[in-house]
C-alpha positions, 0 to 999 in steps of 0.5 A: 714353571721357572722364573725365564719362562713366567716372564716370557708368556705374562710379558706377552711375547708371544709375537706372530709374523707369517709371510702371507702367499703360502703360508695363509693363502695357496695363490700367487696374487701376481701370477693370477692378475697376469693371467689376464694378459695374453701370454701372462702367464709364461711371461711371469714363470720367466720373469720369477725365474730371473727373480731367483737368479738375479737372487742368487748372483746376488746383484747389488740392489735387487731383491729376491720378490722384486718380481712384483717390481718386474711385471709393473711395466707389463701390467701398465702397457695393458692397462691393468687397474686396481679393480683387477688387483682386488677382483684376483684377490677376493677370489683367492682362497685361504689355506686350509684351517688357516682362519681357524688358526688365526683365532686360536692365536688370538684368543690366546693373546698372541699378536698376529702379524702379516709380512708380505710381499704381496700388493697392498690390494691383495693383502689388506684383502686377506687380512681382513678375510682373517681378522688380522688388524691393517695396521699389522700388515707390511706389503707392497705399495702399488698404486697402479690407479695414479701410475696409469694416470700418469701415463696415459691420461692426456697422452696420444704417443706411447713409444715405450710400449713397442719395446714393452709389446717386443719384449713380451713376443720374445718372452713368450716364443724363445725363452719360456719353457715347461721346466725353467727350473731344469737352467737350461735357459737361463744365460738366454732368459738373463742376457735377454732381461738383463738388456731389458730391464737394465739398459732400454727400459731406463732410457723410456719414461717408465723408469721413474717410477719403476726405480721408486717401487719398494717391494716388500720381500728380502731385506724388507721383510727383515727390516719388517720384523725388526720394527715389529720387535722394537714396537713390542719392546723386545727382540727377534728372539722373542718372535716367531716367523713362519715362510715358504720361500725365497722372499721369507730365507732373510726374515727367517734367517733373521730370527733363527740366528736370534734364536727365534722360532723360523717355521718353513710351511711346505717350503722350497730349498731356498727357504727349509735351510734357514729354519728351525721347525719345518712342518709340510702339511695341507692345514694350518692348524698343524702349527698349533701344537708348536707354538703351544709349546714355543709359548711354554718354554721357547726352543727347547720346549719346542724341540721336546714337542717335536721329539714326542711327536715322532711317529708324525713324518712332516714336523722335522727341527731342522738344526743342525739337519745334514746337507742329505737329511734337508734334501730328504726333507725337501721331498717331504715340503715338495709334496705338500706344497704341490698339493696345497699350492698347485700350479704356484708351488713351481714358482721360487 
């Protein structure tokens, strides 16, 4: 073992940061919560599509994953409370092998972190089940009970309710369709929701609270990586990041460009181009060989390990892949994504 490699391992720079929904738990928690509302699943799918459109447009101040902010007025209007958020989380499954993988990592002296767009009620619940330290979880703070008290306690008139209920009707009856990814309703959808979120909602008492919600997505995830690196007195080059979707691409990109290891696990078209390695699998333990290689010799060892696994068609070294090659790899990831994430697979 050469000096550089020895320094890497003995310096305990075995640090891994997981996205939660996808790599560790297949459920989309916010979708599950929205299903408590009449038409909630359709509303969530439309708003999730809107989230993708705003991200691709590059709207100033908007980050991928802000869906969790956009659904706030709807959750409040139907008096969804933190008890509902917790109950939905308690029923959430774990990705097969996730618990075993986290246990193996910890036994091998890896520092395990979760950087999740999810509301804190869900992220901390899953972390506890996986035995990941609470202080190692970065997620979206969402004191929903406080919001409910603020907008309903001691009041008899709620002029903003009619605005939200009317918007819900339009979303369900006019904007939703089975295949939103076709893009056929994109312009109509965007025009309506632009008007609702950025012109009408600011005129209500909900706006100041809405505007204050900070979702742990996009750039915030990349910033969390920086904090983790700083805490461990290292750089992004020493980190492993695992993600699968549009909320993760900035995190994956940051680690990949720094020379670290960005793993796309059952990724979609938004995440795959930013990975170092792609793994498509129904078993989280399939990350073990790659992580072992990384701890022994960083990227060089990972690339070598993948070359030795050439018979496996679900693990790929993504660097320098052409657009056509990535398109073929994406097909494999989409297949496993549907198996593992089910109805949540089609969300950005």
